[in-house]
py3Dmol code that shows the C-alpha trace and the ligand (Angstrom):
import py3Dmol

protein = """\
ATOM      1  CA  UNK A   1       5.204 -24.167   5.968  1.00  0.00           C
ATOM      2  CA  UNK A   2       1.480 -24.171   6.828  1.00  0.00           C
ATOM      3  CA  UNK A   3      -1.784 -22.962   5.301  1.00  0.00           C
ATOM      4  CA  UNK A   4      -3.631 -20.918   7.911  1.00  0.00           C
ATOM      5  CA  UNK A   5      -7.226 -19.702   7.636  1.00  0.00           C
ATOM      6  CA  UNK A   6      -7.096 -15.921   8.064  1.00  0.00           C
ATOM      7  CA  UNK A   7     -10.670 -14.697   7.673  1.00  0.00           C
ATOM      8  CA  UNK A   8     -11.846 -15.358   4.106  1.00  0.00           C
ATOM      9  CA  UNK A   9      -8.444 -16.510   2.806  1.00  0.00           C
ATOM     10  CA  UNK A  10      -5.973 -19.225   3.631  1.00  0.00           C
ATOM     11  CA  UNK A  11      -2.451 -17.830   3.842  1.00  0.00           C
ATOM     12  CA  UNK A  12       0.693 -19.863   3.503  1.00  0.00           C
ATOM     13  CA  UNK A  13       3.163 -18.962   6.245  1.00  0.00           C
ATOM     14  CA  UNK A  14       6.681 -19.982   7.192  1.00  0.00           C
ATOM     15  CA  UNK A  15       7.361 -19.755  10.925  1.00  0.00           C
ATOM     16  CA  UNK A  16      10.840 -20.102  12.413  1.00  0.00           C
ATOM     17  CA  UNK A  17      12.908 -19.167  15.484  1.00  0.00           C
ATOM     18  CA  UNK A  18      12.038 -17.786  18.894  1.00  0.00           C
ATOM     19  CA  UNK A  19      11.952 -14.394  20.590  1.00  0.00           C
ATOM     20  CA  UNK A  20       9.976 -11.251  19.780  1.00  0.00           C
ATOM     21  CA  UNK A  21       7.647 -11.781  16.795  1.00  0.00           C
ATOM     22  CA  UNK A  22       8.856 -10.411  13.435  1.00  0.00           C
ATOM     23  CA  UNK A  23       6.316 -10.416  10.601  1.00  0.00           C
ATOM     24  CA  UNK A  24       7.918 -10.169   7.143  1.00  0.00           C
ATOM     25  CA  UNK A  25       5.691  -8.875   4.329  1.00  0.00           C
ATOM     26  CA  UNK A  26       6.950  -9.419   0.793  1.00  0.00           C
ATOM     27  CA  UNK A  27       6.786  -7.107  -2.228  1.00  0.00           C
ATOM     28  CA  UNK A  28       4.987  -7.400  -5.576  1.00  0.00           C
ATOM     29  CA  UNK A  29       4.735  -9.872  -7.347  1.00  0.00           C
ATOM     30  CA  UNK A  30       6.773 -12.114  -5.081  1.00  0.00           C
ATOM     31  CA  UNK A  31       6.323 -14.413  -2.102  1.00  0.00           C
ATOM     32  CA  UNK A  32       7.865 -15.205   1.298  1.00  0.00           C
ATOM     33  CA  UNK A  33      11.004 -16.651  -0.317  1.00  0.00           C
ATOM     34  CA  UNK A  34      12.428 -13.129  -0.877  1.00  0.00           C
ATOM     35  CA  UNK A  35      13.116 -13.130   2.880  1.00  0.00           C
ATOM     36  CA  UNK A  36      15.316 -16.227   2.959  1.00  0.00           C
ATOM     37  CA  UNK A  37      18.315 -14.178   4.120  1.00  0.00           C
ATOM     38  CA  UNK A  38      16.279 -13.006   7.113  1.00  0.00           C
ATOM     39  CA  UNK A  39      14.778 -16.467   7.746  1.00  0.00           C
ATOM     40  CA  UNK A  40      18.337 -17.800   7.845  1.00  0.00           C
ATOM     41  CA  UNK A  41      19.935 -14.870   9.640  1.00  0.00           C
ATOM     42  CA  UNK A  42      17.552 -13.583  12.331  1.00  0.00           C
ATOM     43  CA  UNK A  43      15.851 -16.613  13.843  1.00  0.00           C
ATOM     44  CA  UNK A  44      18.380 -16.873  16.685  1.00  0.00           C
ATOM     45  CA  UNK A  45      16.863 -13.730  18.239  1.00  0.00           C
ATOM     46  CA  UNK A  46      13.399 -13.422  16.670  1.00  0.00           C
ATOM     47  CA  UNK A  47      10.284 -15.525  16.105  1.00  0.00           C
ATOM     48  CA  UNK A  48       9.939 -14.946  12.385  1.00  0.00           C
ATOM     49  CA  UNK A  49       6.687 -15.253  10.412  1.00  0.00           C
ATOM     50  CA  UNK A  50       6.920 -14.927   6.627  1.00  0.00           C
ATOM     51  CA  UNK A  51       3.501 -15.266   4.963  1.00  0.00           C
ATOM     52  CA  UNK A  52       2.518 -15.200   1.312  1.00  0.00           C
ATOM     53  CA  UNK A  53      -0.027 -12.389   0.848  1.00  0.00           C
ATOM     54  CA  UNK A  54      -3.379 -13.225  -0.766  1.00  0.00           C
ATOM     55  CA  UNK A  55      -2.881 -13.983  -4.454  1.00  0.00           C
ATOM     56  CA  UNK A  56       0.803 -14.899  -4.059  1.00  0.00           C
ATOM     57  CA  UNK A  57       2.918 -17.974  -3.393  1.00  0.00           C
ATOM     58  CA  UNK A  58       0.792 -20.800  -2.029  1.00  0.00           C
ATOM     59  CA  UNK A  59      -1.873 -18.570  -0.502  1.00  0.00           C
ATOM     60  CA  UNK A  60      -5.443 -18.402  -1.806  1.00  0.00           C
ATOM     61  CA  UNK A  61      -6.070 -16.293  -4.884  1.00  0.00           C
ATOM     62  CA  UNK A  62      -9.113 -13.993  -4.891  1.00  0.00           C
ATOM     63  CA  UNK A  63      -9.852 -12.359  -8.230  1.00  0.00           C
ATOM     64  CA  UNK A  64     -10.867  -8.688  -8.356  1.00  0.00           C
ATOM     65  CA  UNK A  65      -8.954  -6.086  -6.365  1.00  0.00           C
ATOM     66  CA  UNK A  66      -6.687  -6.837  -3.399  1.00  0.00           C
ATOM     67  CA  UNK A  67      -6.557  -3.557  -1.479  1.00  0.00           C
ATOM     68  CA  UNK A  68      -3.686  -2.706   0.851  1.00  0.00           C
ATOM     69  CA  UNK A  69      -6.262  -2.386   3.656  1.00  0.00           C
ATOM     70  CA  UNK A  70      -7.581  -5.895   2.952  1.00  0.00           C
ATOM     71  CA  UNK A  71      -4.080  -7.366   2.976  1.00  0.00           C
ATOM     72  CA  UNK A  72      -3.315  -5.592   6.282  1.00  0.00           C
ATOM     73  CA  UNK A  73      -6.525  -7.026   7.765  1.00  0.00           C
ATOM     74  CA  UNK A  74      -5.525 -10.500   6.470  1.00  0.00           C
ATOM     75  CA  UNK A  75      -2.283 -10.178   8.450  1.00  0.00           C
ATOM     76  CA  UNK A  76      -4.122  -9.187  11.639  1.00  0.00           C
ATOM     77  CA  UNK A  77      -6.376 -12.242  11.219  1.00  0.00           C
ATOM     78  CA  UNK A  78      -3.344 -14.411  10.545  1.00  0.00           C
ATOM     79  CA  UNK A  79      -1.745 -13.295  13.827  1.00  0.00           C
ATOM     80  CA  UNK A  80      -5.016 -13.982  15.603  1.00  0.00           C
ATOM     81  CA  UNK A  81      -5.211 -17.480  14.075  1.00  0.00           C
ATOM     82  CA  UNK A  82      -1.586 -18.164  15.061  1.00  0.00           C
ATOM     83  CA  UNK A  83      -2.338 -16.893  18.591  1.00  0.00           C
ATOM     84  CA  UNK A  84       0.384 -14.248  18.391  1.00  0.00           C
ATOM     85  CA  UNK A  85      -0.830 -11.819  21.057  1.00  0.00           C
ATOM     86  CA  UNK A  86       2.451  -9.969  21.610  1.00  0.00           C
ATOM     87  CA  UNK A  87       2.707  -6.832  19.417  1.00  0.00           C
ATOM     88  CA  UNK A  88       4.852  -7.583  16.381  1.00  0.00           C
ATOM     89  CA  UNK A  89       7.782  -5.975  14.656  1.00  0.00           C
ATOM     90  CA  UNK A  90       6.341  -5.592  11.166  1.00  0.00           C
ATOM     91  CA  UNK A  91       8.795  -5.446   8.278  1.00  0.00           C
ATOM     92  CA  UNK A  92       7.409  -4.776   4.798  1.00  0.00           C
ATOM     93  CA  UNK A  93       9.172  -4.277   1.480  1.00  0.00           C
ATOM     94  CA  UNK A  94       7.682  -2.018  -1.199  1.00  0.00           C
ATOM     95  CA  UNK A  95       4.086  -3.292  -1.629  1.00  0.00           C
ATOM     96  CA  UNK A  96       4.661  -4.955   1.747  1.00  0.00           C
ATOM     97  CA  UNK A  97       5.403  -1.439   3.011  1.00  0.00           C
ATOM     98  CA  UNK A  98       2.101  -0.119   1.578  1.00  0.00           C
ATOM     99  CA  UNK A  99       0.423  -2.939   3.528  1.00  0.00           C
ATOM    100  CA  UNK A 100       2.508  -2.081   6.625  1.00  0.00           C
ATOM    101  CA  UNK A 101       1.225   1.550   6.600  1.00  0.00           C
ATOM    102  CA  UNK A 102      -2.334   0.234   6.638  1.00  0.00           C
ATOM    103  CA  UNK A 103      -1.512  -2.243   9.388  1.00  0.00           C
ATOM    104  CA  UNK A 104      -0.059   0.618  11.473  1.00  0.00           C
ATOM    105  CA  UNK A 105      -3.169   2.755  10.920  1.00  0.00           C
ATOM    106  CA  UNK A 106      -5.768  -0.017  11.389  1.00  0.00           C
ATOM    107  CA  UNK A 107      -4.171  -2.403  13.904  1.00  0.00           C
ATOM    108  CA  UNK A 108      -1.988  -0.166  16.072  1.00  0.00           C
ATOM    109  CA  UNK A 109      -2.339  -2.308  19.271  1.00  0.00           C
ATOM    110  CA  UNK A 110      -0.807  -5.254  17.402  1.00  0.00           C
ATOM    111  CA  UNK A 111       2.304  -3.247  16.419  1.00  0.00           C
ATOM    112  CA  UNK A 112       5.515  -2.844  18.451  1.00  0.00           C
ATOM    113  CA  UNK A 113       7.926  -1.531  15.812  1.00  0.00           C
ATOM    114  CA  UNK A 114       7.929  -0.906  12.085  1.00  0.00           C
ATOM    115  CA  UNK A 115      10.602  -1.669   9.491  1.00  0.00           C
ATOM    116  CA  UNK A 116       9.981  -0.224   6.043  1.00  0.00           C
ATOM    117  CA  UNK A 117      12.207  -1.442   3.244  1.00  0.00           C
ATOM    118  CA  UNK A 118      12.336   0.217  -0.178  1.00  0.00           C
ATOM    119  CA  UNK A 119       8.824   1.642  -0.095  1.00  0.00           C
ATOM    120  CA  UNK A 120       6.826   4.828  -0.649  1.00  0.00           C
ATOM    121  CA  UNK A 121       4.193   6.840   1.217  1.00  0.00           C
ATOM    122  CA  UNK A 122       2.612   8.624  -1.746  1.00  0.00           C
ATOM    123  CA  UNK A 123      -0.152   7.234  -3.955  1.00  0.00           C
ATOM    124  CA  UNK A 124       0.235   6.476  -7.654  1.00  0.00           C
ATOM    125  CA  UNK A 125      -0.031   9.324 -10.131  1.00  0.00           C
ATOM    126  CA  UNK A 126      -3.009   8.867 -12.513  1.00  0.00           C
ATOM    127  CA  UNK A 127      -0.496   7.819 -15.224  1.00  0.00           C
ATOM    128  CA  UNK A 128       1.149   5.209 -12.960  1.00  0.00           C
ATOM    129  CA  UNK A 129      -2.262   3.842 -11.916  1.00  0.00           C
ATOM    130  CA  UNK A 130      -3.304   3.587 -15.574  1.00  0.00           C
ATOM    131  CA  UNK A 131      -0.049   1.752 -16.311  1.00  0.00           C
ATOM    132  CA  UNK A 132      -0.799  -0.773 -13.569  1.00  0.00           C
ATOM    133  CA  UNK A 133      -4.310  -1.401 -14.944  1.00  0.00           C
ATOM    134  CA  UNK A 134      -2.781  -1.997 -18.371  1.00  0.00           C
ATOM    135  CA  UNK A 135      -0.216  -4.438 -16.944  1.00  0.00           C
ATOM    136  CA  UNK A 136      -3.052  -6.254 -15.094  1.00  0.00           C
ATOM    137  CA  UNK A 137      -4.864  -6.743 -18.415  1.00  0.00           C
ATOM    138  CA  UNK A 138      -1.661  -7.852 -20.106  1.00  0.00           C
ATOM    139  CA  UNK A 139      -0.944 -10.411 -17.360  1.00  0.00           C
ATOM    140  CA  UNK A 140      -4.479 -11.757 -17.666  1.00  0.00           C
ATOM    141  CA  UNK A 141      -4.014 -12.135 -21.442  1.00  0.00           C
ATOM    142  CA  UNK A 142      -0.384 -13.253 -21.649  1.00  0.00           C
ATOM    143  CA  UNK A 143       0.470 -14.641 -18.206  1.00  0.00           C
ATOM    144  CA  UNK A 144       2.936 -13.527 -15.533  1.00  0.00           C
ATOM    145  CA  UNK A 145       5.899 -13.113 -17.906  1.00  0.00           C
ATOM    146  CA  UNK A 146       4.476  -9.657 -18.780  1.00  0.00           C
ATOM    147  CA  UNK A 147       4.924  -8.624 -15.123  1.00  0.00           C
ATOM    148  CA  UNK A 148       8.374 -10.213 -14.905  1.00  0.00           C
ATOM    149  CA  UNK A 149       9.583  -8.454 -18.058  1.00  0.00           C
ATOM    150  CA  UNK A 150       8.273  -5.085 -16.853  1.00  0.00           C
ATOM    151  CA  UNK A 151       9.759  -5.293 -13.373  1.00  0.00           C
ATOM    152  CA  UNK A 152      12.954  -7.371 -13.385  1.00  0.00           C
ATOM    153  CA  UNK A 153      15.148  -4.729 -15.096  1.00  0.00           C
ATOM    154  CA  UNK A 154      14.257  -2.247 -12.305  1.00  0.00           C
ATOM    155  CA  UNK A 155      14.534  -4.374  -9.170  1.00  0.00           C
ATOM    156  CA  UNK A 156      18.255  -4.757  -8.536  1.00  0.00           C
ATOM    157  CA  UNK A 157      21.498  -2.803  -8.244  1.00  0.00           C
ATOM    158  CA  UNK A 158      23.883  -2.997 -11.247  1.00  0.00           C
ATOM    159  CA  UNK A 159      26.291  -5.175  -9.256  1.00  0.00           C
ATOM    160  CA  UNK A 160      23.501  -7.638  -8.384  1.00  0.00           C
ATOM    161  CA  UNK A 161      22.788  -8.291 -12.083  1.00  0.00           C
ATOM    162  CA  UNK A 162      26.526  -8.824 -12.608  1.00  0.00           C
ATOM    163  CA  UNK A 163      27.616 -10.661  -9.468  1.00  0.00           C
ATOM    164  CA  UNK A 164      24.474 -12.437  -8.221  1.00  0.00           C
ATOM    165  CA  UNK A 165      22.554 -13.431 -11.394  1.00  0.00           C
ATOM    166  CA  UNK A 166      21.092 -16.409  -9.507  1.00  0.00           C
ATOM    167  CA  UNK A 167      19.021 -13.990  -7.386  1.00  0.00           C
ATOM    168  CA  UNK A 168      17.612 -12.335 -10.500  1.00  0.00           C
ATOM    169  CA  UNK A 169      16.762 -15.724 -12.021  1.00  0.00           C
ATOM    170  CA  UNK A 170      15.178 -17.041  -8.793  1.00  0.00           C
ATOM    171  CA  UNK A 171      13.034 -13.891  -8.632  1.00  0.00           C
ATOM    172  CA  UNK A 172      11.942 -14.404 -12.256  1.00  0.00           C
ATOM    173  CA  UNK A 173      10.925 -17.977 -11.421  1.00  0.00           C
ATOM    174  CA  UNK A 174       8.849 -16.810  -8.430  1.00  0.00           C
ATOM    175  CA  UNK A 175       7.004 -14.315 -10.659  1.00  0.00           C
ATOM    176  CA  UNK A 176       6.419 -16.907 -13.395  1.00  0.00           C
ATOM    177  CA  UNK A 177       4.849 -19.286 -10.822  1.00  0.00           C
ATOM    178  CA  UNK A 178       2.428 -16.602  -9.583  1.00  0.00           C
ATOM    179  CA  UNK A 179      -1.257 -16.785 -10.549  1.00  0.00           C
ATOM    180  CA  UNK A 180      -2.209 -14.067 -13.092  1.00  0.00           C
ATOM    181  CA  UNK A 181      -5.355 -13.248 -11.061  1.00  0.00           C
ATOM    182  CA  UNK A 182      -3.219 -12.685  -7.945  1.00  0.00           C
ATOM    183  CA  UNK A 183      -0.881 -10.345  -9.817  1.00  0.00           C
ATOM    184  CA  UNK A 184      -3.839  -8.496 -11.362  1.00  0.00           C
ATOM    185  CA  UNK A 185      -5.620  -8.062  -8.015  1.00  0.00           C
ATOM    186  CA  UNK A 186      -2.497  -6.608  -6.348  1.00  0.00           C
ATOM    187  CA  UNK A 187      -1.900  -4.247  -9.290  1.00  0.00           C
ATOM    188  CA  UNK A 188      -5.460  -2.904  -9.011  1.00  0.00           C
ATOM    189  CA  UNK A 189      -5.034  -2.629  -5.227  1.00  0.00           C
ATOM    190  CA  UNK A 190      -1.785  -0.663  -5.553  1.00  0.00           C
ATOM    191  CA  UNK A 191      -3.341   1.586  -8.217  1.00  0.00           C
ATOM    192  CA  UNK A 192      -6.051   2.664  -5.772  1.00  0.00           C
ATOM    193  CA  UNK A 193      -3.945   2.787  -2.612  1.00  0.00           C
ATOM    194  CA  UNK A 194      -4.217   5.967  -0.560  1.00  0.00           C
ATOM    195  CA  UNK A 195      -1.490   8.538  -0.044  1.00  0.00           C
ATOM    196  CA  UNK A 196      -0.438   8.070   3.594  1.00  0.00           C
ATOM    197  CA  UNK A 197       1.846  11.126   3.809  1.00  0.00           C
ATOM    198  CA  UNK A 198      -0.613  13.090   5.946  1.00  0.00           C
ATOM    199  CA  UNK A 199      -0.852  10.146   8.392  1.00  0.00           C
ATOM    200  CA  UNK A 200       2.885   9.712   8.952  1.00  0.00           C
ATOM    201  CA  UNK A 201       2.937  12.027  11.991  1.00  0.00           C
ATOM    202  CA  UNK A 202       0.510   9.734  13.821  1.00  0.00           C
ATOM    203  CA  UNK A 203       2.590   6.563  13.249  1.00  0.00           C
ATOM    204  CA  UNK A 204       4.537   6.921  16.467  1.00  0.00           C
ATOM    205  CA  UNK A 205       6.062   3.454  16.914  1.00  0.00           C
ATOM    206  CA  UNK A 206       9.857   3.190  16.574  1.00  0.00           C
ATOM    207  CA  UNK A 207      10.546   2.838  12.868  1.00  0.00           C
ATOM    208  CA  UNK A 208      13.552   1.820  10.804  1.00  0.00           C
ATOM    209  CA  UNK A 209      13.612   2.770   7.133  1.00  0.00           C
ATOM    210  CA  UNK A 210      15.947   0.741   4.947  1.00  0.00           C
ATOM    211  CA  UNK A 211      16.734   1.639   1.338  1.00  0.00           C
ATOM    212  CA  UNK A 212      19.115   0.258  -1.249  1.00  0.00           C
ATOM    213  CA  UNK A 213      21.614   2.830  -2.518  1.00  0.00           C
ATOM    214  CA  UNK A 214      20.548   2.151  -6.137  1.00  0.00           C
ATOM    215  CA  UNK A 215      16.806   1.795  -5.569  1.00  0.00           C
ATOM    216  CA  UNK A 216      15.188   3.556  -8.542  1.00  0.00           C
ATOM    217  CA  UNK A 217      11.564   2.702  -7.576  1.00  0.00           C
ATOM    218  CA  UNK A 218      11.681   4.160  -4.036  1.00  0.00           C
ATOM    219  CA  UNK A 219      14.946   6.145  -4.010  1.00  0.00           C
ATOM    220  CA  UNK A 220      16.948   6.888  -0.825  1.00  0.00           C
ATOM    221  CA  UNK A 221      16.120  10.619  -0.871  1.00  0.00           C
ATOM    222  CA  UNK A 222      12.389   9.910  -0.949  1.00  0.00           C
ATOM    223  CA  UNK A 223      12.721   7.452   1.946  1.00  0.00           C
ATOM    224  CA  UNK A 224      14.815   9.949   3.933  1.00  0.00           C
ATOM    225  CA  UNK A 225      11.924  12.399   3.608  1.00  0.00           C
ATOM    226  CA  UNK A 226       9.474   9.784   4.889  1.00  0.00           C
ATOM    227  CA  UNK A 227      11.774   9.140   7.875  1.00  0.00           C
ATOM    228  CA  UNK A 228      11.825  12.878   8.626  1.00  0.00           C
ATOM    229  CA  UNK A 229       8.007  12.964   8.751  1.00  0.00           C
ATOM    230  CA  UNK A 230       7.682   9.972  11.112  1.00  0.00           C
ATOM    231  CA  UNK A 231       7.941  10.957  14.802  1.00  0.00           C
ATOM    232  CA  UNK A 232      10.363   8.193  15.796  1.00  0.00           C
ATOM    233  CA  UNK A 233      12.307   6.933  12.785  1.00  0.00           C
ATOM    234  CA  UNK A 234      15.842   6.246  11.697  1.00  0.00           C
ATOM    235  CA  UNK A 235      17.145   5.667   8.184  1.00  0.00           C
ATOM    236  CA  UNK A 236      19.711   3.191   6.865  1.00  0.00           C
ATOM    237  CA  UNK A 237      21.052   3.199   3.298  1.00  0.00           C
ATOM    238  CA  UNK A 238      22.345  -0.160   2.073  1.00  0.00           C
ATOM    239  CA  UNK A 239      25.372  -0.034  -0.234  1.00  0.00           C
ATOM    240  CA  UNK A 240      25.441  -2.151  -3.419  1.00  0.00           C
ATOM    241  CA  UNK A 241      21.698  -2.829  -3.248  1.00  0.00           C
ATOM    242  CA  UNK A 242      18.714  -1.758  -5.336  1.00  0.00           C
ATOM    243  CA  UNK A 243      14.976  -2.116  -4.636  1.00  0.00           C
ATOM    244  CA  UNK A 244      15.404  -5.604  -3.130  1.00  0.00           C
ATOM    245  CA  UNK A 245      17.928  -4.673  -0.417  1.00  0.00           C
ATOM    246  CA  UNK A 246      17.086  -7.559   2.015  1.00  0.00           C
ATOM    247  CA  UNK A 247      17.566 -10.077  -0.795  1.00  0.00           C
ATOM    248  CA  UNK A 248      20.625  -8.440  -2.363  1.00  0.00           C
ATOM    249  CA  UNK A 249      22.554  -7.569   0.814  1.00  0.00           C
ATOM    250  CA  UNK A 250      21.078  -9.713   3.615  1.00  0.00           C
ATOM    251  CA  UNK A 251      24.027  -9.284   5.978  1.00  0.00           C
ATOM    252  CA  UNK A 252      23.892  -5.481   5.973  1.00  0.00           C
ATOM    253  CA  UNK A 253      20.100  -5.470   6.285  1.00  0.00           C
ATOM    254  CA  UNK A 254      20.151  -8.043   9.099  1.00  0.00           C
ATOM    255  CA  UNK A 255      22.779  -6.016  10.967  1.00  0.00           C
ATOM    256  CA  UNK A 256      20.535  -2.914  10.776  1.00  0.00           C
ATOM    257  CA  UNK A 257      17.517  -4.935  11.942  1.00  0.00           C
ATOM    258  CA  UNK A 258      19.480  -6.486  14.850  1.00  0.00           C
ATOM    259  CA  UNK A 259      20.592  -3.082  16.066  1.00  0.00           C
ATOM    260  CA  UNK A 260      17.049  -1.689  15.766  1.00  0.00           C
ATOM    261  CA  UNK A 261      15.296  -4.534  17.598  1.00  0.00           C
ATOM    262  CA  UNK A 262      17.936  -4.538  20.386  1.00  0.00           C
ATOM    263  CA  UNK A 263      17.144  -0.906  21.322  1.00  0.00           C
TER     264      UNK A 263
END
"""
ligand_1 = """\
9
MLT
C 7.160 -3.906 -5.134
O 8.357 -4.181 -5.131
O 6.370 -4.354 -4.297
C 6.652 -2.995 -6.233
O 7.719 -2.417 -6.903
C 5.745 -1.956 -5.663
C 5.233 -1.012 -6.694
O 5.153 -1.388 -7.877
O 4.857 0.111 -6.333
"""
view = py3Dmol.view(width=600, height=400)
view.addModel(protein, "pdb")
view.setStyle({"model": 0}, {"cartoon": {"style": "trace"}})
view.addModel(ligand_1, "xyz")
view.setStyle({"model": 1}, {"stick": {}})
view.zoomTo()
view.show()
């Protein structure tokens, strides 16, 4: 683990393995540890980088708004600081996917392939954006448990709550350790994120879309439609997984990633 200066922020990053570079971008309000199944299971073929985005994990916290564009630019600066010149395979989950769209649109030369897990292309509705602003205020007043309570019941497949309660608890602990200002900034950034649907046709890198069968936040049908709008995409549904497919079913997700990167 290392703290790396990436423009105006220092980002914590775990780096492991060798091969083509794979950059793993976590969801909200989590950190790099959600990728431990990929850090354990893919480093024989890939050089894996798993940073904490600004405001999360051990990275610097900047109050205000953390836009998806800003977080994408942070990642480009991180790669520059780490001297990764080879275009990366970028894999983002949910909010990490919102950041991945912006990376694809703003830093195309740095991108070889795209993996989008459990994410959306549309913007928030006005009601959803207002809900995020309210949660940001609540987190500022009451701490991160407000975010954990709102999100944890929606993140996993029914069988994950029953058969892998340790994953649910570990995720709760990650959220509870997160700085309220970091959570608030990401919420405001997601609330104002752009709809990228009209840009999908120009994202021409090979793309793999992965979605948990029981994902209620970014459901499989919605992700299938995104795949259909991308020029060069395939879709994989992961059985017995919800919104956190890479964490819930790492073997199935890693198998899909292996097949995709081998092509
Ligand atoms: C995430 O997992 O990153 C969040 O569910 C994204 C969101 O709230 O839109």
